[in-house]
Structures are given as C-alpha cells and as structure tokens.
HTML snippet that shows the backbone in 3Dmol.js (N, CA, C, O; Angstrom):
<script src="https://3Dmol.org/build/3Dmol-min.js"></script>
<div id="view" style="width:600px;height:400px;position:relative"></div>
<script>
const pdb = `
ATOM      1  N   MET A   1     132.385 140.156  19.514  1.00  0.00           N
ATOM      2  CA  MET A   1     132.058 140.326  20.911  1.00  0.00           C
ATOM      3  C   MET A   1     130.658 140.928  21.014  1.00  0.00           C
ATOM      4  O   MET A   1     130.277 141.769  20.200  1.00  0.00           O
ATOM      5  N   LYS A   2     129.907 140.500  22.005  1.00  0.00           N
ATOM      6  CA  LYS A   2     128.580 141.042  22.250  1.00  0.00           C
ATOM      7  C   LYS A   2     128.628 141.922  23.486  1.00  0.00           C
ATOM      8  O   LYS A   2     129.456 141.726  24.375  1.00  0.00           O
ATOM      9  N   TYR A   3     127.725 142.897  23.530  1.00  0.00           N
ATOM     10  CA  TYR A   3     127.663 143.837  24.640  1.00  0.00           C
ATOM     11  C   TYR A   3     126.275 143.813  25.243  1.00  0.00           C
ATOM     12  O   TYR A   3     125.293 143.524  24.560  1.00  0.00           O
ATOM     13  N   LEU A   4     126.201 144.117  26.523  1.00  0.00           N
ATOM     14  CA  LEU A   4     124.940 144.234  27.230  1.00  0.00           C
ATOM     15  C   LEU A   4     124.895 145.615  27.855  1.00  0.00           C
ATOM     16  O   LEU A   4     125.799 145.993  28.600  1.00  0.00           O
ATOM     17  N   LYS A   5     123.850 146.368  27.557  1.00  0.00           N
ATOM     18  CA  LYS A   5     123.719 147.704  28.120  1.00  0.00           C
ATOM     19  C   LYS A   5     122.664 147.657  29.214  1.00  0.00           C
ATOM     20  O   LYS A   5     121.548 147.185  28.996  1.00  0.00           O
ATOM     21  N   ILE A   6     123.028 148.151  30.394  1.00  0.00           N
ATOM     22  CA  ILE A   6     122.117 148.187  31.530  1.00  0.00           C
ATOM     23  C   ILE A   6     122.031 149.624  32.014  1.00  0.00           C
ATOM     24  O   ILE A   6     123.055 150.236  32.321  1.00  0.00           O
ATOM     25  N   ASN A   7     120.839 150.164  32.084  1.00  0.00           N
ATOM     26  CA  ASN A   7     120.629 151.507  32.632  1.00  0.00           C
ATOM     27  C   ASN A   7     120.221 151.357  34.087  1.00  0.00           C
ATOM     28  O   ASN A   7     119.319 150.585  34.413  1.00  0.00           O
ATOM     29  N   ILE A   8     120.894 152.103  34.964  1.00  0.00           N
ATOM     30  CA  ILE A   8     120.588 152.006  36.388  1.00  0.00           C
ATOM     31  C   ILE A   8     120.105 153.355  36.913  1.00  0.00           C
ATOM     32  O   ILE A   8     120.390 154.402  36.333  1.00  0.00           O
ATOM     33  N   GLU A   9     119.380 153.308  38.008  1.00  0.00           N
ATOM     34  CA  GLU A   9     118.886 154.530  38.626  1.00  0.00           C
ATOM     35  C   GLU A   9     120.038 155.287  39.272  1.00  0.00           C
ATOM     36  O   GLU A   9     121.097 154.724  39.547  1.00  0.00           O
ATOM     37  N   GLU A  10     119.810 156.568  39.507  1.00  0.00           N
ATOM     38  CA  GLU A  10     120.835 157.454  40.075  1.00  0.00           C
ATOM     39  C   GLU A  10     121.373 156.942  41.412  1.00  0.00           C
ATOM     40  O   GLU A  10     122.571 157.031  41.681  1.00  0.00           O
ATOM     41  N   ASN A  11     120.480 156.406  42.248  1.00  0.00           N
ATOM     42  CA  ASN A  11     120.890 155.994  43.591  1.00  0.00           C
ATOM     43  C   ASN A  11     121.355 154.540  43.672  1.00  0.00           C
ATOM     44  O   ASN A  11     121.633 154.053  44.768  1.00  0.00           O
ATOM     45  N   ALA A  12     121.446 153.836  42.549  1.00  0.00           N
ATOM     46  CA  ALA A  12     121.878 152.435  42.540  1.00  0.00           C
ATOM     47  C   ALA A  12     123.369 152.345  42.860  1.00  0.00           C
ATOM     48  O   ALA A  12     124.143 153.246  42.535  1.00  0.00           O
ATOM     49  N   ASP A  13     123.756 151.250  43.497  1.00  0.00           N
ATOM     50  CA  ASP A  13     125.158 151.009  43.834  1.00  0.00           C
ATOM     51  C   ASP A  13     125.845 150.352  42.632  1.00  0.00           C
ATOM     52  O   ASP A  13     125.842 149.129  42.494  1.00  0.00           O
ATOM     53  N   ALA A  14     126.421 151.170  41.784  1.00  0.00           N
ATOM     54  CA  ALA A  14     127.022 150.686  40.537  1.00  0.00           C
ATOM     55  C   ALA A  14     128.191 149.747  40.796  1.00  0.00           C
ATOM     56  O   ALA A  14     128.365 148.764  40.075  1.00  0.00           O
ATOM     57  N   GLU A  15     128.981 150.032  41.797  1.00  0.00           N
ATOM     58  CA  GLU A  15     130.135 149.177  42.098  1.00  0.00           C
ATOM     59  C   GLU A  15     129.683 147.785  42.535  1.00  0.00           C
ATOM     60  O   GLU A  15     130.295 146.787  42.156  1.00  0.00           O
ATOM     61  N   LYS A  16     128.624 147.715  43.323  1.00  0.00           N
ATOM     62  CA  LYS A  16     128.089 146.424  43.767  1.00  0.00           C
ATOM     63  C   LYS A  16     127.543 145.645  42.573  1.00  0.00           C
ATOM     64  O   LYS A  16     127.751 144.436  42.464  1.00  0.00           O
ATOM     65  N   LEU A  17     126.853 146.336  41.688  1.00  0.00           N
ATOM     66  CA  LEU A  17     126.341 145.700  40.482  1.00  0.00           C
ATOM     67  C   LEU A  17     127.488 145.169  39.618  1.00  0.00           C
ATOM     68  O   LEU A  17     127.400 144.085  39.040  1.00  0.00           O
ATOM     69  N   LYS A  18     128.548 145.946  39.546  1.00  0.00           N
ATOM     70  CA  LYS A  18     129.735 145.535  38.790  1.00  0.00           C
ATOM     71  C   LYS A  18     130.319 144.247  39.373  1.00  0.00           C
ATOM     72  O   LYS A  18     130.675 143.331  38.632  1.00  0.00           O
ATOM     73  N   GLU A  19     130.417 144.180  40.703  1.00  0.00           N
ATOM     74  CA  GLU A  19     130.918 142.973  41.370  1.00  0.00           C
ATOM     75  C   GLU A  19     130.034 141.771  41.050  1.00  0.00           C
ATOM     76  O   GLU A  19     130.536 140.681  40.775  1.00  0.00           O
ATOM     77  N   LEU A  20     128.716 141.973  41.086  1.00  0.00           N
ATOM     78  CA  LEU A  20     127.780 140.887  40.787  1.00  0.00           C
ATOM     79  C   LEU A  20     127.929 140.388  39.356  1.00  0.00           C
ATOM     80  O   LEU A  20     127.894 139.183  39.108  1.00  0.00           O
ATOM     81  N   LEU A  21     128.095 141.304  38.424  1.00  0.00           N
ATOM     82  CA  LEU A  21     128.225 140.913  37.020  1.00  0.00           C
ATOM     83  C   LEU A  21     129.495 140.112  36.765  1.00  0.00           C
ATOM     84  O   LEU A  21     129.510 139.232  35.905  1.00  0.00           O
ATOM     85  N   PHE A  22     130.554 140.409  37.501  1.00  0.00           N
ATOM     86  CA  PHE A  22     131.797 139.652  37.340  1.00  0.00           C
ATOM     87  C   PHE A  22     131.642 138.213  37.836  1.00  0.00           C
ATOM     88  O   PHE A  22     132.445 137.353  37.474  1.00  0.00           O
ATOM     89  N   GLN A  23     130.634 137.939  38.650  1.00  0.00           N
ATOM     90  CA  GLN A  23     130.367 136.588  39.136  1.00  0.00           C
ATOM     91  C   GLN A  23     129.743 135.705  38.053  1.00  0.00           C
ATOM     92  O   GLN A  23     129.795 134.479  38.147  1.00  0.00           O
ATOM     93  N   VAL A  24     129.154 136.326  37.027  1.00  0.00           N
ATOM     94  CA  VAL A  24     128.467 135.593  35.968  1.00  0.00           C
ATOM     95  C   VAL A  24     129.493 135.016  34.991  1.00  0.00           C
ATOM     96  O   VAL A  24     130.398 135.711  34.528  1.00  0.00           O
ATOM     97  N   LYS A  25     129.328 133.743  34.696  1.00  0.00           N
ATOM     98  CA  LYS A  25     130.225 133.074  33.752  1.00  0.00           C
ATOM     99  C   LYS A  25     130.108 133.731  32.380  1.00  0.00           C
ATOM    100  O   LYS A  25     129.002 133.961  31.890  1.00  0.00           O
ATOM    101  N   GLY A  26     131.238 134.030  31.768  1.00  0.00           N
ATOM    102  CA  GLY A  26     131.252 134.622  30.435  1.00  0.00           C
ATOM    103  C   GLY A  26     131.405 136.128  30.423  1.00  0.00           C
ATOM    104  O   GLY A  26     131.621 136.712  29.361  1.00  0.00           O
ATOM    105  N   VAL A  27     131.301 136.776  31.578  1.00  0.00           N
ATOM    106  CA  VAL A  27     131.474 138.231  31.632  1.00  0.00           C
ATOM    107  C   VAL A  27     132.970 138.515  31.698  1.00  0.00           C
ATOM    108  O   VAL A  27     133.641 138.137  32.659  1.00  0.00           O
ATOM    109  N   SER A  28     133.486 139.185  30.669  1.00  0.00           N
ATOM    110  CA  SER A  28     134.928 139.446  30.612  1.00  0.00           C
ATOM    111  C   SER A  28     135.292 140.839  31.104  1.00  0.00           C
ATOM    112  O   SER A  28     136.409 141.055  31.572  1.00  0.00           O
ATOM    113  N   SER A  29     134.356 141.794  31.004  1.00  0.00           N
ATOM    114  CA  SER A  29     134.647 143.138  31.502  1.00  0.00           C
ATOM    115  C   SER A  29     133.341 143.857  31.801  1.00  0.00           C
ATOM    116  O   SER A  29     132.296 143.559  31.223  1.00  0.00           O
ATOM    117  N   VAL A  30     133.430 144.807  32.713  1.00  0.00           N
ATOM    118  CA  VAL A  30     132.289 145.642  33.079  1.00  0.00           C
ATOM    119  C   VAL A  30     132.798 147.064  33.168  1.00  0.00           C
ATOM    120  O   VAL A  30     133.794 147.326  33.843  1.00  0.00           O
ATOM    121  N   GLU A  31     132.132 147.985  32.498  1.00  0.00           N
ATOM    122  CA  GLU A  31     132.536 149.388  32.500  1.00  0.00           C
ATOM    123  C   GLU A  31     131.345 150.235  32.908  1.00  0.00           C
ATOM    124  O   GLU A  31     130.245 150.080  32.378  1.00  0.00           O
ATOM    125  N   ILE A  32     131.575 151.130  33.855  1.00  0.00           N
ATOM    126  CA  ILE A  32     130.533 152.049  34.282  1.00  0.00           C
ATOM    127  C   ILE A  32     130.717 153.343  33.509  1.00  0.00           C
ATOM    128  O   ILE A  32     131.776 153.968  33.573  1.00  0.00           O
ATOM    129  N   ILE A  33     129.674 153.746  32.773  1.00  0.00           N
ATOM    130  CA  ILE A  33     129.727 154.970  31.971  1.00  0.00           C
ATOM    131  C   ILE A  33     128.655 155.912  32.488  1.00  0.00           C
ATOM    132  O   ILE A  33     127.474 155.569  32.541  1.00  0.00           O
ATOM    133  N   ASP A  34     129.084 157.094  32.863  1.00  0.00           N
ATOM    134  CA  ASP A  34     128.163 158.110  33.362  1.00  0.00           C
ATOM    135  C   ASP A  34     127.904 159.106  32.244  1.00  0.00           C
ATOM    136  O   ASP A  34     128.808 159.840  31.845  1.00  0.00           O
ATOM    137  N   ASP A  35     126.674 159.138  31.734  1.00  0.00           N
ATOM    138  CA  ASP A  35     126.343 160.037  30.626  1.00  0.00           C
ATOM    139  C   ASP A  35     126.504 161.503  31.001  1.00  0.00           C
ATOM    140  O   ASP A  35     126.684 162.349  30.125  1.00  0.00           O
ATOM    141  N   GLU A  36     126.442 161.812  32.284  1.00  0.00           N
ATOM    142  CA  GLU A  36     126.612 163.196  32.727  1.00  0.00           C
ATOM    143  C   GLU A  36     128.084 163.590  32.816  1.00  0.00           C
ATOM    144  O   GLU A  36     128.417 164.764  32.978  1.00  0.00           O
ATOM    145  N   ASN A  37     128.947 162.603  32.710  1.00  0.00           N
ATOM    146  CA  ASN A  37     130.384 162.832  32.825  1.00  0.00           C
ATOM    147  C   ASN A  37     130.968 163.132  31.446  1.00  0.00           C
ATOM    148  O   ASN A  37     130.877 162.289  30.554  1.00  0.00           O
ATOM    149  N   PRO A  38     131.564 164.310  31.245  1.00  0.00           N
ATOM    150  CA  PRO A  38     132.113 164.647  29.918  1.00  0.00           C
ATOM    151  C   PRO A  38     133.203 163.690  29.461  1.00  0.00           C
ATOM    152  O   PRO A  38     133.397 163.516  28.258  1.00  0.00           O
ATOM    153  N   GLU A  39     133.925 163.059  30.399  1.00  0.00           N
ATOM    154  CA  GLU A  39     134.961 162.114  29.997  1.00  0.00           C
ATOM    155  C   GLU A  39     134.340 160.931  29.265  1.00  0.00           C
ATOM    156  O   GLU A  39     134.925 160.418  28.311  1.00  0.00           O
ATOM    157  N   SER A  40     133.166 160.495  29.699  1.00  0.00           N
ATOM    158  CA  SER A  40     132.481 159.400  29.022  1.00  0.00           C
ATOM    159  C   SER A  40     132.100 159.810  27.607  1.00  0.00           C
ATOM    160  O   SER A  40     132.224 159.014  26.676  1.00  0.00           O
ATOM    161  N   GLU A  41     131.636 161.042  27.439  1.00  0.00           N
ATOM    162  CA  GLU A  41     131.286 161.523  26.109  1.00  0.00           C
ATOM    163  C   GLU A  41     132.511 161.588  25.207  1.00  0.00           C
ATOM    164  O   GLU A  41     132.442 161.236  24.030  1.00  0.00           O
ATOM    165  N   LEU A  42     133.621 162.035  25.759  1.00  0.00           N
ATOM    166  CA  LEU A  42     134.850 162.087  24.968  1.00  0.00           C
ATOM    167  C   LEU A  42     135.279 160.684  24.547  1.00  0.00           C
ATOM    168  O   LEU A  42     135.715 160.460  23.418  1.00  0.00           O
ATOM    169  N   LYS A  43     135.145 159.754  25.479  1.00  0.00           N
ATOM    170  CA  LYS A  43     135.522 158.374  25.165  1.00  0.00           C
ATOM    171  C   LYS A  43     134.651 157.823  24.039  1.00  0.00           C
ATOM    172  O   LYS A  43     135.147 157.138  23.144  1.00  0.00           O
ATOM    173  N   LYS A  44     133.352 158.124  24.086  1.00  0.00           N
ATOM    174  CA  LYS A  44     132.449 157.683  23.027  1.00  0.00           C
ATOM    175  C   LYS A  44     132.859 158.286  21.685  1.00  0.00           C
ATOM    176  O   LYS A  44     132.836 157.603  20.661  1.00  0.00           O
ATOM    177  N   ALA A  45     133.231 159.558  21.692  1.00  0.00           N
ATOM    178  CA  ALA A  45     133.625 160.226  20.453  1.00  0.00           C
ATOM    179  C   ALA A  45     134.876 159.589  19.862  1.00  0.00           C
ATOM    180  O   ALA A  45     134.960 159.387  18.651  1.00  0.00           O
ATOM    181  N   PHE A  46     135.847 159.272  20.714  1.00  0.00           N
ATOM    182  CA  PHE A  46     137.069 158.649  20.206  1.00  0.00           C
ATOM    183  C   PHE A  46     136.805 157.236  19.697  1.00  0.00           C
ATOM    184  O   PHE A  46     137.349 156.837  18.667  1.00  0.00           O
ATOM    185  N   ASN A  47     135.977 156.478  20.408  1.00  0.00           N
ATOM    186  CA  ASN A  47     135.651 155.128  19.947  1.00  0.00           C
ATOM    187  C   ASN A  47     134.913 155.166  18.611  1.00  0.00           C
ATOM    188  O   ASN A  47     135.159 154.349  17.724  1.00  0.00           O
ATOM    189  N   LYS A  48     134.010 156.125  18.490  1.00  0.00           N
ATOM    190  CA  LYS A  48     133.214 156.259  17.261  1.00  0.00           C
ATOM    191  C   LYS A  48     134.095 156.578  16.048  1.00  0.00           C
ATOM    192  O   LYS A  48     133.801 156.141  14.935  1.00  0.00           O
ATOM    193  N   THR A  49     135.151 157.322  16.259  1.00  0.00           N
ATOM    194  CA  THR A  49     135.961 157.795  15.131  1.00  0.00           C
ATOM    195  C   THR A  49     137.319 157.091  15.022  1.00  0.00           C
ATOM    196  O   THR A  49     138.239 157.605  14.385  1.00  0.00           O
ATOM    197  N   LYS A  50     137.436 155.939  15.632  1.00  0.00           N
ATOM    198  CA  LYS A  50     138.703 155.202  15.582  1.00  0.00           C
ATOM    199  C   LYS A  50     139.143 154.930  14.139  1.00  0.00           C
ATOM    200  O   LYS A  50     140.317 155.089  13.804  1.00  0.00           O
ATOM    201  N   GLU A  51     138.214 154.528  13.304  1.00  0.00           N
ATOM    202  CA  GLU A  51     138.532 154.271  11.893  1.00  0.00           C
ATOM    203  C   GLU A  51     138.941 155.552  11.175  1.00  0.00           C
ATOM    204  O   GLU A  51     139.798 155.524  10.292  1.00  0.00           O
ATOM    205  N   GLN A  52     138.330 156.676  11.551  1.00  0.00           N
ATOM    206  CA  GLN A  52     138.690 157.936  10.912  1.00  0.00           C
ATOM    207  C   GLN A  52     140.113 158.354  11.283  1.00  0.00           C
ATOM    208  O   GLN A  52     140.811 158.965  10.474  1.00  0.00           O
ATOM    209  N   PHE A  53     140.541 158.031  12.495  1.00  0.00           N
ATOM    210  CA  PHE A  53     141.937 158.278  12.867  1.00  0.00           C
ATOM    211  C   PHE A  53     142.863 157.495  11.946  1.00  0.00           C
ATOM    212  O   PHE A  53     143.862 158.019  11.453  1.00  0.00           O
ATOM    213  N   LYS A  54     142.513 156.228  11.722  1.00  0.00           N
ATOM    214  CA  LYS A  54     143.351 155.375  10.880  1.00  0.00           C
ATOM    215  C   LYS A  54     143.441 155.918   9.455  1.00  0.00           C
ATOM    216  O   LYS A  54     144.471 155.788   8.793  1.00  0.00           O
ATOM    217  N   LYS A  55     142.340 156.534   8.991  1.00  0.00           N
ATOM    218  CA  LYS A  55     142.310 157.074   7.637  1.00  0.00           C
ATOM    219  C   LYS A  55     142.888 158.485   7.567  1.00  0.00           C
ATOM    220  O   LYS A  55     143.057 159.029   6.475  1.00  0.00           O
ATOM    221  N   GLY A  56     143.193 159.085   8.720  1.00  0.00           N
ATOM    222  CA  GLY A  56     143.749 160.426   8.731  1.00  0.00           C
ATOM    223  C   GLY A  56     142.709 161.529   8.698  1.00  0.00           C
ATOM    224  O   GLY A  56     143.045 162.681   8.424  1.00  0.00           O
ATOM    225  N   ASP A  57     141.457 161.205   8.970  1.00  0.00           N
ATOM    226  CA  ASP A  57     140.382 162.200   8.967  1.00  0.00           C
ATOM    227  C   ASP A  57     140.252 162.807  10.359  1.00  0.00           C
ATOM    228  O   ASP A  57     139.330 162.481  11.107  1.00  0.00           O
ATOM    229  N   TYR A  58     141.181 163.689  10.695  1.00  0.00           N
ATOM    230  CA  TYR A  58     141.215 164.299  12.030  1.00  0.00           C
ATOM    231  C   TYR A  58     140.160 165.395  12.203  1.00  0.00           C
ATOM    232  O   TYR A  58     139.758 165.697  13.326  1.00  0.00           O
ATOM    233  N   GLU A  59     139.721 165.980  11.110  1.00  0.00           N
ATOM    234  CA  GLU A  59     138.756 167.076  11.194  1.00  0.00           C
ATOM    235  C   GLU A  59     137.455 166.629  11.855  1.00  0.00           C
ATOM    236  O   GLU A  59     136.891 167.360  12.669  1.00  0.00           O
ATOM    237  N   THR A  60     136.979 165.441  11.512  1.00  0.00           N
ATOM    238  CA  THR A  60     135.745 164.918  12.105  1.00  0.00           C
ATOM    239  C   THR A  60     135.911 164.708  13.601  1.00  0.00           C
ATOM    240  O   THR A  60     135.011 165.023  14.379  1.00  0.00           O
ATOM    241  N   VAL A  61     137.054 164.179  14.006  1.00  0.00           N
ATOM    242  CA  VAL A  61     137.318 163.945  15.427  1.00  0.00           C
ATOM    243  C   VAL A  61     137.311 165.269  16.185  1.00  0.00           C
ATOM    244  O   VAL A  61     136.683 165.382  17.237  1.00  0.00           O
ATOM    245  N   VAL A  62     137.993 166.243  15.663  1.00  0.00           N
ATOM    246  CA  VAL A  62     138.059 167.555  16.314  1.00  0.00           C
ATOM    247  C   VAL A  62     136.663 168.172  16.406  1.00  0.00           C
ATOM    248  O   VAL A  62     136.313 168.751  17.435  1.00  0.00           O
ATOM    249  N   ASN A  63     135.875 168.058  15.361  1.00  0.00           N
ATOM    250  CA  ASN A  63     134.508 168.598  15.382  1.00  0.00           C
ATOM    251  C   ASN A  63     133.655 167.913  16.432  1.00  0.00           C
ATOM    252  O   ASN A  63     132.909 168.580  17.149  1.00  0.00           O
ATOM    253  N   ASP A  64     133.750 166.589  16.538  1.00  0.00           N
ATOM    254  CA  ASP A  64     132.988 165.846  17.549  1.00  0.00           C
ATOM    255  C   ASP A  64     133.363 166.286  18.956  1.00  0.00           C
ATOM    256  O   ASP A  64     132.491 166.512  19.795  1.00  0.00           O
ATOM    257  N   ILE A  65     134.655 166.406  19.213  1.00  0.00           N
ATOM    258  CA  ILE A  65     135.121 166.816  20.544  1.00  0.00           C
ATOM    259  C   ILE A  65     134.677 168.243  20.842  1.00  0.00           C
ATOM    260  O   ILE A  65     134.241 168.537  21.956  1.00  0.00           O
ATOM    261  N   PHE A  66     134.783 169.129  19.861  1.00  0.00           N
ATOM    262  CA  PHE A  66     134.353 170.517  20.046  1.00  0.00           C
ATOM    263  C   PHE A  66     132.867 170.579  20.380  1.00  0.00           C
ATOM    264  O   PHE A  66     132.460 171.330  21.267  1.00  0.00           O
ATOM    265  N   ASP A  67     132.053 169.793  19.673  1.00  0.00           N
ATOM    266  CA  ASP A  67     130.611 169.754  19.945  1.00  0.00           C
ATOM    267  C   ASP A  67     130.329 169.283  21.366  1.00  0.00           C
ATOM    268  O   ASP A  67     129.470 169.844  22.046  1.00  0.00           O
ATOM    269  N   ILE A  68     131.035 168.270  21.814  1.00  0.00           N
ATOM    270  CA  ILE A  68     130.846 167.752  23.175  1.00  0.00           C
ATOM    271  C   ILE A  68     131.212 168.810  24.206  1.00  0.00           C
ATOM    272  O   ILE A  68     130.470 169.039  25.161  1.00  0.00           O
ATOM    273  N   LEU A  69     132.347 169.445  24.012  1.00  0.00           N
ATOM    274  CA  LEU A  69     132.807 170.441  24.977  1.00  0.00           C
ATOM    275  C   LEU A  69     131.875 171.645  25.033  1.00  0.00           C
ATOM    276  O   LEU A  69     131.595 172.163  26.114  1.00  0.00           O
ATOM    277  N   THR A  70     131.397 172.089  23.886  1.00  0.00           N
ATOM    278  CA  THR A  70     130.505 173.247  23.889  1.00  0.00           C
ATOM    279  C   THR A  70     129.126 172.881  24.428  1.00  0.00           C
ATOM    280  O   THR A  70     128.472 173.705  25.068  1.00  0.00           O
ATOM    281  N   LYS A  71     128.684 171.659  24.176  1.00  0.00           N
ATOM    282  CA  LYS A  71     127.397 171.204  24.709  1.00  0.00           C
ATOM    283  C   LYS A  71     127.454 171.156  26.233  1.00  0.00           C
ATOM    284  O   LYS A  71     126.523 171.611  26.898  1.00  0.00           O
ATOM    285  N   ASN A  72     128.529 170.616  26.793  1.00  0.00           N
ATOM    286  CA  ASN A  72     128.664 170.516  28.243  1.00  0.00           C
ATOM    287  C   ASN A  72     128.856 171.892  28.882  1.00  0.00           C
ATOM    288  O   ASN A  72     128.396 172.119  30.001  1.00  0.00           O
ATOM    289  N   ASN A  73     129.523 172.805  28.191  1.00  0.00           N
ATOM    290  CA  ASN A  73     129.702 174.158  28.710  1.00  0.00           C
ATOM    291  C   ASN A  73     128.366 174.892  28.786  1.00  0.00           C
ATOM    292  O   ASN A  73     128.115 175.631  29.738  1.00  0.00           O
ATOM    293  N   SER A  74     127.519 174.693  27.796  1.00  0.00           N
ATOM    294  CA  SER A  74     126.235 175.375  27.791  1.00  0.00           C
ATOM    295  C   SER A  74     125.319 174.841  28.893  1.00  0.00           C
ATOM    296  O   SER A  74     124.455 175.574  29.373  1.00  0.00           O
ATOM    297  N   LYS A  75     125.490 173.569  29.310  1.00  0.00           N
ATOM    298  CA  LYS A  75     124.717 173.006  30.419  1.00  0.00           C
ATOM    299  C   LYS A  75     125.102 173.645  31.744  1.00  0.00           C
ATOM    300  O   LYS A  75     124.255 173.837  32.616  1.00  0.00           O
ATOM    301  N   ASN A  76     126.388 173.977  31.894  1.00  0.00           N
ATOM    302  CA  ASN A  76     126.911 174.503  33.150  1.00  0.00           C
ATOM    303  C   ASN A  76     126.565 175.977  33.370  1.00  0.00           C
ATOM    304  O   ASN A  76     126.721 176.480  34.482  1.00  0.00           O
ATOM    305  N   LYS A  77     126.105 176.670  32.344  1.00  0.00           N
ATOM    306  CA  LYS A  77     125.835 178.107  32.473  1.00  0.00           C
ATOM    307  C   LYS A  77     124.419 178.361  32.891  1.00  0.00           C
ATOM    308  O   LYS A  77     124.019 179.515  33.047  1.00  0.00           O
TER     309      LYS A  77
END
`;
const viewer = $3Dmol.createViewer("view");
viewer.addModel(pdb, "pdb");
viewer.setStyle({}, {cartoon: {color: "spectrum"}});
viewer.zoomTo();
viewer.render();
</script>
C-alpha cells in the first residue's frame, strides 16, 4: 500500500479536504492526524512498535509511551 502525506495550515477545513479526497478514484481511506494531539502521538508509537509487541518486547513500547507523555506534560507547564 502507498501513502500520501499532506500538511495543511491551521485554519484549513480538514473535513472538507477529507471529503474531496474520497472523491478521487483509488483513495481507500483518509485519516486526519493532529501532531499537537497526544492521541496521535500514542497511535504513532503503537504503530511503530507493532512488531515489537509480536516479539514480546514490551519495554520499548512502554519507554516510547512514557517519552510521549512526559514530552507533552512539559509543553503544558
């Protein structure tokens, strides 16, 4: 599968863009990811370490999540 990454401005209508992309032949899914949203970061961490879960390497996953949570906490202070 191939992916297309599009960066949009803060004030762009992401939902409208999503609707437009679904009109294009061959587009099977569209996901809006907000880099400022910690849930998106957590999702990236889990996707990145999917193979490590399969191998039983939970320590790396926990470290990645801890780093994300502490990084976001330090931004809020």
